[in-house]
C-alpha positions, 0 to 999 in steps of 0.5 A: 730524762731520768733513768735510775738504772745505770745500765739503761742510763748508759744505753740511753746516753748513746742517743745524742738527743737525750740528756739522761740524769739519775735524779731530777726535781721539777721546776715550776712550769715543767711538763713531767712525762711518767713513762713507767710500768704501772707496777712501778708507781708506788716505788716512784712515789716513795722516792719523791720529796714532799710536794715535788710535783706540786708546781709541775704538769704531770703526763702519765703514759701508764696504761690503766692508771686512772686520773683520780689515782694519779692525782692522789698518789702524786700529790697534785691535781695537775695530771693528764693521761696520755696513750702514745704508740710505737710510731713515736719512734718515727715521729708518727704517733697517734697520741690520746691525751686526757686532762684531769679535772684539776688540770688547767688550759695551760697544763693541756697546752703544755702537754700537747706541745710536748707530745706533738713532737712525736706525732698527732695528738687527739683530746677525747671528751673524757677519760672513759674513752681511754680504754678504747683509745688504748686498744685502737692507738696503743695496740693498733700498730701491732694489730696492723703489723700482724695483718701486714705479715699476711701481705709480706708472706704472700709477696714472698711466696709469689717470688719477691725477696724479703726487702721487696716484700716489705717495701711493697707492703709499707707503701701500700699501707702508707698510700692507703692512709694518705688516701683516706686522710686526703679524701676525708672519706671512710674506709668503706667508700675507698674499698668500694671505689676500688672494687669494680664489678667482676674485677680482681679487688671485688674477689679479694674483698668478698673473700675477706667478708667470708672470713669475717675479717672486720668482725675479727678486728673489732673483736681483737680491739674489744678484747684489748680494751677489756684488758685495759679496764681490768688493769685499772680495777 
């Protein structure tokens, strides 16, 4: 990877899986992943030699920077946008990947191969899905962690220590995800199965309904998607 900052490069060199360089010129067939803040795009482009990216596949993970803008600024039509998430750190990212109109099948296949190293990859029908994808995929782990704090707080208040509270919460979340995936059913069916009439779970679900928790989650995602659209304007 390329990291022009000496301090960050020194820190990254501590990871034995990374080869860190101060500069790099892509070779034909390379897949170049742009992990930049959107505000750094102009300075990055100004430092590129002419036609530096012409023969490479370019994957941008910059939120809100449209494919049309990328192609124009980078001087190549072979661009794709991707939205991974924090779970990439443990190889469990859910990454949205959208090719531009000038990207070919080989470009898409190469990008999918690279990104599958950090988790699952989903290709949406077109770029218009990426704002919702940014909300659901990009911000999703933070929103789930926010809700998970309610679980850990409750467990600690009930007398479990912090480590035990986190372990309980993580396994509940992990097991629920596996159940949803293995059963190939929707969330409503799963919590319906667990909610026996007059039982404990039914009481909990009813309380969440009173607080309109699902509406609050949808509203949070809509606000996040709206911000993604604002960044692109």
